[in-house]
Backbone as numpy.savetxt, mean C-alpha at the origin, in Angstrom:
# Nx Ny Nz CAx CAy CAz Cx Cy Cz
0.54 -21.89 15.29 -0.25 -20.80 15.01 0.67 -19.52 15.42
1.43 -19.50 15.87 2.41 -18.48 15.84 3.10 -18.28 14.46
3.23 -19.35 13.91 4.01 -19.12 12.55 3.20 -18.57 11.42
1.63 -18.68 11.65 0.73 -17.83 10.74 0.57 -16.48 11.14
0.72 -16.19 12.48 0.87 -14.69 12.65 2.17 -14.18 12.32
3.03 -14.80 12.32 4.53 -14.27 11.63 4.61 -14.11 10.36
3.95 -15.05 9.58 3.56 -15.06 8.14 3.11 -13.85 7.70
1.63 -13.66 8.45 0.57 -13.00 8.19 1.30 -11.04 8.47
2.02 -11.38 9.82 2.86 -10.02 9.79 4.10 -9.75 8.93
4.70 -10.70 8.41 5.56 -10.22 7.45 5.41 -9.83 6.21
4.06 -10.41 5.52 3.52 -9.89 4.44 3.15 -8.69 4.52
2.32 -8.40 5.53 1.66 -6.54 5.71 3.04 -5.93 5.88
4.09 -6.22 6.46 5.15 -5.58 6.62 5.66 -5.33 4.86
6.32 -6.35 4.18 6.50 -6.26 3.22 6.08 -5.84 2.03
4.61 -5.80 1.83 3.59 -5.03 0.94 3.84 -3.50 1.17
3.63 -3.51 2.39 3.63 -1.77 2.90 5.27 -1.09 2.29
6.09 -1.63 2.71 7.81 -1.65 2.47 7.84 -1.41 0.94
7.11 -2.08 0.42 7.35 -2.31 -1.03 6.35 -1.03 -1.82
5.27 -0.79 -1.18 4.46 0.27 -1.53 5.32 1.92 -1.53
5.77 1.77 -0.28 6.61 2.81 0.18 7.91 3.30 -0.89
8.51 2.25 -1.21 9.77 2.07 -2.04 9.07 2.82 -3.49
8.13 2.30 -3.84 7.68 2.59 -5.38 6.98 3.94 -5.26
6.42 4.67 -4.46 5.93 5.92 -4.45 7.14 6.86 -4.38
8.23 6.15 -3.52 9.67 7.24 -3.49 10.55 6.84 -4.92
10.16 5.75 -5.51 10.97 5.75 -6.97 10.23 6.49 -7.94
9.14 6.79 -7.97 8.01 7.18 -8.97 8.51 8.82 -8.67
8.60 9.10 -7.93 9.29 10.61 -7.35 10.35 11.13 -7.77
11.22 9.90 -7.67 12.81 10.32 -8.03 13.01 10.51 -9.65
12.35 9.44 -9.96 12.00 9.34 -11.63 11.32 10.98 -12.24
10.16 11.26 -11.64 9.78 12.32 -12.09 10.39 13.41 -11.73
11.36 13.49 -10.53 12.02 14.87 -10.36 13.32 14.70 -11.74
13.84 13.70 -11.83 14.91 13.41 -12.97 14.44 13.73 -14.23
13.08 13.91 -14.54 12.65 14.45 -15.89 11.66 13.21 -16.59
11.45 12.42 -15.88 10.35 11.18 -16.56 8.84 11.59 -16.26
8.12 10.83 -16.85 6.56 10.96 -17.31 6.19 10.99 -15.48
4.94 11.89 -15.52 4.25 11.77 -14.01 3.31 10.15 -13.99
2.58 10.50 -14.95 1.26 9.11 -14.99 2.16 7.33 -14.82
3.55 7.54 -15.19 3.95 6.28 -15.81 3.60 5.36 -14.29
3.10 4.43 -14.23 3.54 3.39 -13.04 2.18 3.37 -12.15
1.02 3.95 -12.88 -0.04 4.00 -12.14 -0.80 2.28 -11.73
-0.55 1.84 -12.54 -1.13 0.48 -12.45 -0.30 -0.36 -11.33
1.03 0.02 -11.46 1.68 -0.84 -9.97 1.08 -0.02 -8.69
0.60 1.09 -8.78 0.25 1.82 -7.14 -0.85 1.10 -7.26
-1.89 0.98 -8.20 -3.04 0.27 -7.84 -3.32 -1.22 -6.99
-2.18 -1.95 -8.19 -1.89 -3.35 -7.60 -1.23 -3.42 -6.10
-0.20 -2.67 -6.17 0.27 -2.73 -4.50 -0.95 -2.22 -3.62
-1.62 -1.45 -3.95 -2.77 -0.70 -2.81 -3.90 -2.26 -2.75
-3.96 -2.83 -3.95 -4.92 -4.17 -3.71 -4.26 -5.05 -3.35
-3.20 -5.28 -3.25 -2.19 -6.39 -2.38 -2.11 -6.17 -0.77
-2.27 -4.81 -0.34 -2.37 -4.53 1.15 -1.58 -3.24 1.49
-1.26 -2.66 0.48 -0.25 -1.53 0.70 -0.87 -0.26 0.50
-2.23 0.37 0.35 -2.57 1.48 0.25 -2.79 2.63 1.48
-2.26 2.01 2.71 -2.25 2.82 3.78 -0.86 3.72 3.39
0.16 2.46 3.15 1.66 3.02 3.09 1.73 4.17 1.84
0.96 3.89 0.85 0.96 4.54 -0.45 0.55 6.27 -0.14
-0.76 5.89 0.78 -1.81 7.16 0.75 -0.52 7.99 1.74
-0.08 7.37 2.88 0.70 8.29 3.79 2.01 8.68 3.16
2.65 8.06 2.26 3.59 8.48 1.61 3.62 9.68 0.68
2.45 9.37 -0.20 1.78 10.44 -1.04 2.09 11.93 -0.29
1.67 11.82 1.24 1.47 13.14 1.71 2.62 13.40 2.30
3.53 12.31 2.61 4.87 12.80 3.43 5.59 13.54 2.34
5.45 12.79 0.75 6.87 13.31 -0.02 6.04 14.52 -0.75
4.71 14.99 -0.17 4.17 15.74 -1.12 4.00 15.69 -2.94
3.77 14.38 -2.92 3.91 13.75 -4.65 2.50 13.34 -4.83
2.13 13.87 -5.91 1.18 12.98 -6.66 -0.48 13.54 -6.16
-0.34 14.68 -5.35 -1.67 14.73 -4.15 -2.77 15.50 -5.14
-2.39 15.91 -6.29 -3.79 16.56 -7.22 -4.17 15.37 -8.19
-3.77 14.05 -7.93 -4.56 12.96 -8.52 -5.65 12.51 -8.12
-6.98 12.89 -8.65 -8.31 12.62 -8.20 -8.43 10.90 -7.53
-8.39 10.32 -8.55 -8.27 8.44 -8.49 -7.47 8.36 -7.34
-6.39 8.58 -7.04 -5.31 7.95 -6.23 -5.98 8.27 -4.93
-6.20 9.95 -4.82 -6.76 11.05 -3.57 -8.00 10.18 -3.02
-8.90 9.45 -3.68 -10.34 8.85 -3.55 -9.96 7.51 -3.17
-9.31 6.49 -3.93 -9.47 5.38 -4.07 -8.28 4.84 -2.96
-7.22 5.64 -2.49 -6.56 4.62 -1.70 -6.87 4.82 -0.39
-7.51 5.93 0.46 -8.11 5.86 1.82 -9.28 4.52 1.52
-10.10 4.37 0.63 -11.02 3.46 0.48 -10.32 2.14 0.71
-9.40 1.77 -0.12 -8.69 0.50 -0.22 -8.02 0.09 1.40
-7.22 1.28 1.33 -6.72 1.29 3.16 -7.90 0.80 4.20
-9.29 1.37 3.98 -9.98 0.62 4.92 -10.55 -0.45 4.69
-10.44 -1.15 3.33 -10.89 -2.33 2.99 -9.51 -3.45 3.64
-8.11 -2.64 3.14 -6.72 -3.34 3.67 -7.30 -4.04 5.00
-7.28 -2.89 5.90 -7.42 -3.27 7.40 -8.31 -3.91 7.89
-9.68 -4.14 7.17 -10.42 -5.26 7.50 -10.09 -6.20 7.20
-9.35 -6.74 5.93 -8.89 -7.98 5.62 -8.03 -8.56 6.44
-6.83 -7.62 7.01 -5.93 -7.78 7.68 -6.72 -8.59 9.27
-7.77 -7.59 9.09 -8.44 -8.18 10.74 -8.90 -9.42 10.63
-9.54 -9.63 9.51 -10.41 -10.88 9.26 -9.20 -12.07 9.34
-8.22 -11.74 8.78 -6.88 -12.70 8.62 -6.22 -12.92 9.85
-6.39 -12.37 10.88 -5.66 -12.39 12.00 -6.76 -13.17 12.92
-8.02 -12.63 12.49 -9.27 -13.35 13.55 -9.38 -14.89 13.11
-9.43 -15.21 11.97 -9.34 -16.43 10.94 -8.02 -17.14 11.76
-7.08 -16.85 11.78 -5.94 -17.52 12.76 -6.50 -18.09 14.20
-7.07 -17.10 15.07 -7.62 -17.85 16.08 -8.70 -18.41 15.90
-9.31 -18.46 14.75 -10.44 -19.66 14.51 -9.91 -21.31 14.39
-8.57 -21.30 14.12 -7.77 -22.36 14.34 -7.41 -23.32 15.28
-7.79 -22.41 16.51 -7.08 -23.21 17.51 -8.20 -24.24 17.93
């Protein structure tokens, strides 16, 4: 049972770290002269996998892509959904006892 908690926790941390690095990399590429809308699919996929909260907080911390209405609306909604699904994941581990 402890192993399942550890695996779920590591998954959550890994997805959120990847999401943070993805936004930071996009910002660095944009400052170096790249396109702004490139990589939105990766952001949405990372958010669906569980990194929506990290993406949303990183966008505010770096002050990057705050004008994109799709990301500013979908990320908090997906973050709430992610928290609920993670809660269900931890709760279902308790049901296996």
